[in-house]
N, C-alpha and C positions, 0 to 999 in steps of 0.2 A: 504493500500500500504506500510505497514511497513516492509514487507519481502524484498523489494528491497534495504533496507538499509544494509542488511546482504550480499546478493549476487544477484545483479541485473541480471547478466547473467543467473544464475540458474532459477530465476523467469521467465525470458523470455522463457527459454527452456521448462518450465512446462506449458506455456500458449498454448491454441489451435492454430494450424497453421492458421486457418481462423475462426475468432470470428463471426460466423453467426448461429443463431438458426433457426431451421425449425420444423414445426409441423409434426405429424405422416403422415398425408395425403401428405404433400410435400415430405417427405422421400420416400413414396411409389411411387409417380409420378416420382421422380428422379431415383429411382431404375428401374422402368419400362422403362424409356427412355434409360438408359444406357444398360439394357439388350437387348433392341431392336437394339441398335447400335452394340453391341457385336455379336448378332445373325446374323445381316446383314453382318458384316465383315467376320464371319465364312462361310456364304454361298458364298460370293464372293471368299474367299480363296479356298473353295472346287472346285468351277468352274474353277479357274485358275489351281489348282493342278491336276484336272482330265486330263488336256491336257499335263501334264508333268509326268504322271505315268510311262511311258516307261523307263526312266532312273532309277526310283526307283525300278521297277521290275527287271531290269538288275542288279542293285546293290544287290537285295535280292537273285538273282540267283548265285551271285559270290561264296558263300560258297558251294552251290550244285555242281557247276562246279569244284571247288577245290577238293571236295570229289570224284567226278567221275574221275578226273585226277589221283588222288593218288591210287584209287582202280583199275584203268584201266577198268572201267565199262562204256560202252557207253549208257547203258539203265538207268542210274541214272539221274532222271530228275524230274521237277515239273509237276504235272498232274492236270487236271481239270475234276472232276467227274460229274458235272452237266451242264445243258444247259446254265445257267446264272452264272456259277461259276467264269468265267473270268471277267464278268461285276461286280459281287459282290466284287471280290477282288480289282478291280480298285476303286470302290466306297469307300471301307474301307481304302484303301491307300489315296484316295483323302481327306477323312475326317481327317485322321491323319496329312497329310501334310498341309491341309487347316487350321487346328488348329494351326500349327506351323507358317504358313504364316500370319495369322491374330492375332498372339500373341501380337504384339505391340499395337494393337487397343483394344482388350478385356482386356489385362493387364492394360492399361491406364484407361479404364472405371472402373475397379475394384478399382484401385488406386485413381482415382478422386472421387469416391463415399466414400471411407473410409478416405481419407486424411483430410478433414475438421474436423473430430472428433479426430484427433491425435494431440499430442503436438509436438513442434518443435524438441525435442530430439527424439521422436518416429519416426518422419519423417526421420531424419538422419539415425537412426538405420535401418529402413526399406529399405532405399536406399542402405545402406551397405550390408544388407542381400541379397537383390536381385542381387547386383553386384557380390557377392560371390557365391550365389547358382546357378545362371545360368551357369557360366563356369564349376562348379563342376558337374552339371547335364549332360552337353554335354561331359565332360570328362568321366563320367560313361557310357554314351551311346557309346562312342568310345571304351571303354574297352569291353563292351558287344559285339560290332561288331567284335573285335579281338578274342573273346572267341568262337563265334558261329561256325566257321569252325572246331575247335577242338571238340566241342560237337557233331556236325554232323558226323565227322570222327569216333569218339569213338562209337557212337550209331550204325553206319553202320558196325562196326566190329563184331556185334552180328548177322549179317545176316548169316545163316547156311553155304551155299556154293555159292560162287560167280558164279559158272558155271550154276547153276540151279535156282538161285534166284537173283533178282535185287531189289534195293532200290528205291521206288517211294515216292515222297513227295506230299501229297494232298495239293492243293493251300491254302485253308482256314486254315487248321491245321498248315501248315508251317508258314503262315503269323502271326497267333496267337502266335506261339512259338517265332518267331523272335521279334515281337513287345513287348511281355511280358518280354522276356529276356533283351532286351535293356532298356526298361522302368524301370524295377525293379532294375537293376544295377545302372541306372542313379539316381534313387531316393535314393538308398543306399549311394551314394557318397554325397548326400545333407544332410544326417542325422546329421553330425557334426554341421551344421549351426543351427539346432534346439537346440543342446546342448548349444551353445553360446547364443541363444535367451532365453533359460531358465535361464541361468546365469545372463543375463542382467535384466530379470524380477524378480530376487531375489529368484527363486525357487531352484536353485542349485548353490553351490559355486564351485570354482575350486578344492578345496580339496575333496569335495564330488564326483566330476567327476573322479578325480585321484584315489580315493579309490575303484571305481568300475572297475579298469583296468582289473582285472581277468575276471569279467563277460563280459566286452567288448570284450576281446580276444575270449572267448568262443562263444559269439553271432556272432562275425565277422566270425569265422571259420565255425560255423554252417550255417550261411547264404551263405558263399562261397561254402560249400558242397552242399547246396540245389540248388544254382544257376548254379553250374557246375556238370557234372557227377562225381560220386564218384571215378571212375578209373582215371580221368584226374587230377592227384595230382598237376601237375605244374600250371595249370590254377587256381585251387582252392587256392593254396598257394599265387599266385600273387594277386588274388582278396582279400584274407584275409589280406595280408600285406598292400595293399593300404588302406583298411578300417581301419586297426589299426593305420596307420600313420595319417590318417585324424582325428581319435579319439583323439590321443595325441596332434595334432595340435589345435583342439578345446579346449582341456584342457589348453594348453599354452596360447591361446588367452583369455580364461576365467580368468586365473591367472593374466594376465596384467590388465584386467578390475577390478578384485578384489583389486589389489594394488592401482589402480587409485581411486577407490571408498573409500578405506581406507584412503588415503592421503587427499581426499576432506573432509571426515568426521572429521579428525583430525584438518584440517585447520578451519573448521566451529566451532569446540569446542574451539579452541584457540581464535578465534575472540569473541565468546560469553563470554569466561572467562575474 
């Protein structure tokens, strides 16, 4: 216990959050129990979400209605090509919304399983990461929802002649497009949090993050070009600008952490000397 004479607070931060040892069999039993609870919560969430899919479908139809209004085409609509297509779409929506509804439960199960093995400092960092990543993810999803009508409108402009051709959206393909677009952009907004995590883990310094600013701009621009149609330059530039701002924000936060770490190390060296 001689370390506490140097920095008692630091030693407490490096101790496990819960000092309890478990055997491999106990870990497996605990994992199975928490997986069962998470699965049950997901099933309940899906059942509840299945009865509220109508507002979700109406929300997904919003961009299609906007495209039909702008083009003046009364035949632009969502279509179901199979006997069970409508039911399949509702089930897929119910799964996604049920996953969101049950997120507090299954996230807590994951957290409760991992937390005993973490130190107190790691617990605080994890809470901070979650508190930052969740709003960023939903902000990215919101940006994806704003971009979707522009994508549909641009793609519909390639229809040869509006008098003899109409744009139909097959339900399953349209849902995949909407879900993937919103999810990918949401995850892209969370990527700066991982840079800060690598900085705290000692893998990257703030200077190393800033040195890669040219690569970051190229990657952000390429991702924005892939996530939005090439001809929609405005949406591409807005998305790329948002990602670049988040990148430099992550570099700034990492710089603050590096300075704090440097001051702590200098103070420890001064005490030892």
